[in-house]
N, C-alpha and C positions, 0 to 999 in steps of 0.2 A: 547796511554796508559799513565797512570799517576800512581805514587806510593805515597801512604800516609804512612809516617813513624811515629811510636810511640816509644818513648824512655822515660824511667823514672826508678824509683826505687820503689819497693813495700816493705814497712817496714816489719820487722819480725812480724809474727802472725797477719797479717792485710790484707787489700784489697786496691786496687788502680784502678781508672778508668781514662783512657786516651781517649780523644775525638778529632776527626778532626774538622777543621773549617767546616762551612756549605758548602755542595757540591751542587752548584746551577744549576745542570743539571742532566738529567737521565744518568745512567751508568750501566755497568755490572761489578760486582766484579769478577775478574778472578783468583786471587791467593792470598794466605796468607802465609807469611814466618815468623816463630817464632823461635828465637834463644834463647836457654837456657844456662845460664852460668854453668861452672863446679861447682859442689857443690850444685846445686839446688835439686839434688837427688829425682826428681819427686814430690817435695813438693810444687811447685808453679804451680797452674792451670791457664791456660789462656783461656778465653772465648771471643768470638767475637760477636758484636752486630751491627745491623743496626737500626737506630731510626729516628724519626721525630723531636726529641728535642736534645739539647746538655747537658742534665742533667748528672752530674758526682758526685754521692753521695760520701760523705767522707767515708762511710762504706756501705758495701752491694753491691748487683748487680745493674747495671744501668737499666733504662727503655729501651725498644726496643725488637727486635726479635733476639733470639740467632741464629746465622748463622749456627752452626753445630748441631742444635737440631733435624733436620728432620730424619736422617738415622743412626746416630751413637749410640753406646751403651751409650756413655756419650757425653756431648756437650762441652768438653774442651780437651786441649792437655797439656801434661807434658813432661819433659825432664831433662837431666843432661849432659851438655856439648855437646848438639846436636842442629841441625837445622832441623826443621820440615817444609816441603814445602807442602802446601795443595792446590791442584788444585780444586777450589770450585767456581762454577759459581752461581751468584745470580744476577738476573736482577732487577734493581730498576728503575721503569718507571717514577716516580715523581721527580721533581726537589726539592731541599731543604731538603736533609736528612743528616745524620751524621753517621760515622762509629765509633765504640767504642771498646776498649780493656779493659777487666775486668780481673785483676790479683788477685788471692787469694793465699796468701803466708802462708802456714801452718808450715813453718820452723821457727826456733828460730834465724835466721839470715836474713838480708835484701837481696833481689835479684833484679838484673837489669831486666828491661823489654825492649825487642828489637824485634819489630814486623813491618813488611811491608805488606801492602795490595795493590795489583795492581788492578786498575780499568780501564775500557775502556769507554771513554766518548761517549754518544749517542746524536743524534740530538734531540732537543726539538720538540715535536709534536704540530702541530697547533691546 
């Protein structure tokens, strides 16, 4: 098991994209943990993506597949002084992908981004 950590600050009334280095092996995403600071009052949305590129636009959503889009009413999480632990398996069979966190801050104050994604490395197939 490996953990990819994402740490940064999303400016007020803005967006921020954080991207892992290239993951050079197949893997299964096992868990996402998102910690929201006190005072975020559900105004900062966090979305999680898997992509084949490392694009991190200065504004707007990144390229890739939204990890939470399949079954939820929404594809993001929010919070206020809380930790959200998401047991969410996603198998990535190809080597050379990236994980991304997309923060959208609708508040008039900046908020910290604190996310961990746990992955289980898989063997490369011949």
